[in-house]
C-alpha angles and dihedrals in degrees: 000000000000143000132245105242099177142003115204133186140172121206092209132038113251091029120112114259118246131203124261126186093230141358141194114240115207124207114254089002118062133227113354108242096023115120093218093057111113143130094280138096097270100062098133130025122207133194132184117250090215092055091052091050090050090052091049090056087063089065100267114150099211138149130207108280094030091109091050094254122150099201130031112196131182122219100038136100092202093182091067097049111098124235109272095043111143120223121197127199112169107299092347121100122189130186121204109235105170138025116214125333143235116266109212098168118033113238128227090265091057092046089055101037102024088235142066125194100202097081093056104024103035122090134193131223144180126228113248098171123021135223144119121303122199130187106263095037119133123251123198141168112257123210114243111244095201138026116280112242117254109261123215139183125201122209121191114200111200131133091200094048093046088054090048092242090125134021118247109239099159096065095050090045091053091045090054093051091049093050090048087056094052098261118144106224103209100172136024115188133188116203137168117246091279119141097202095048090050092049089052092054094044092051093047094048093047100040105032104025094029090211114192097220130021115188120192123192123196136019095075100113136086099273115116088241092057102098104139094113092049093051091048094049091048093058095038124112094186138011125242096187096163092076095054089043090053091050092052094043093050093042092052088067088060101040135355088224086077087086087069094061108105098188121142136200120221145160129234115181105317094332125105114214118198126182117214129186119268102241116088094231094049093044093052093046091049094049092047089057093061110020096097092056100043096082091062091053092047091050089054091051090048090051095238092121122050100164122058096183113123116258 
């Protein structure tokens, strides 16, 4: 259990946050009056009081809100709480949705200190139950009463689609199948066939958002621009070759061209990354071959299953 040490808001984006004694948190929105509140996954930002104090010891002259955080809480090492953690403060219920963030433009703190803790120590959350929060209120981790839905992201790799020369049909088809199988698709992304851009997204989705399942479609053939497998392997921490093998074996019964599909299946952190072909037909056929078995693998990654022996 911890304590709310500060609540900070800014009425306009790009303006430094300032402290307020209390705030109204609105379900599926964020803090009323804060410019960053919206119907998205980063409704509230939180930072540990202890981490701020450690940074001050280094000589930083900072106030609460200077890192862009909404809530400063004592008693938590937010960085080590997994995505999906529930936080309760009175009537308010928050769910952590992202750990850390990318820093594309170094802030004034970084320019002065050569470091900033928000990108690695800050976390983001969405508001599940609303209410009023006041400085001094308690904050505690709440046990989840029912299983958290599987979360998925779908990435389409296509130069032509990214240039709007062709409509992406594979990504939406995959998304539909996932939703029909009770997956919550939290992001759909369209990229050109660019290995570095794909790696950036795979790392972000795995490390910051901790997505259960990341499906890519496209970039698995023999063309020199087809580098999806290489990108996936370069970010991987472990291989999961049986999934790609099952896709090729099943697809070979449909067309011998399946042997030309170079897609891989790998693991980064607790995220399972699976490459599917680029055509809508082949992508749907491939996903249909494996969709029923994926929940068991995801449960293993989540640590909710420790014994794989049959019942």
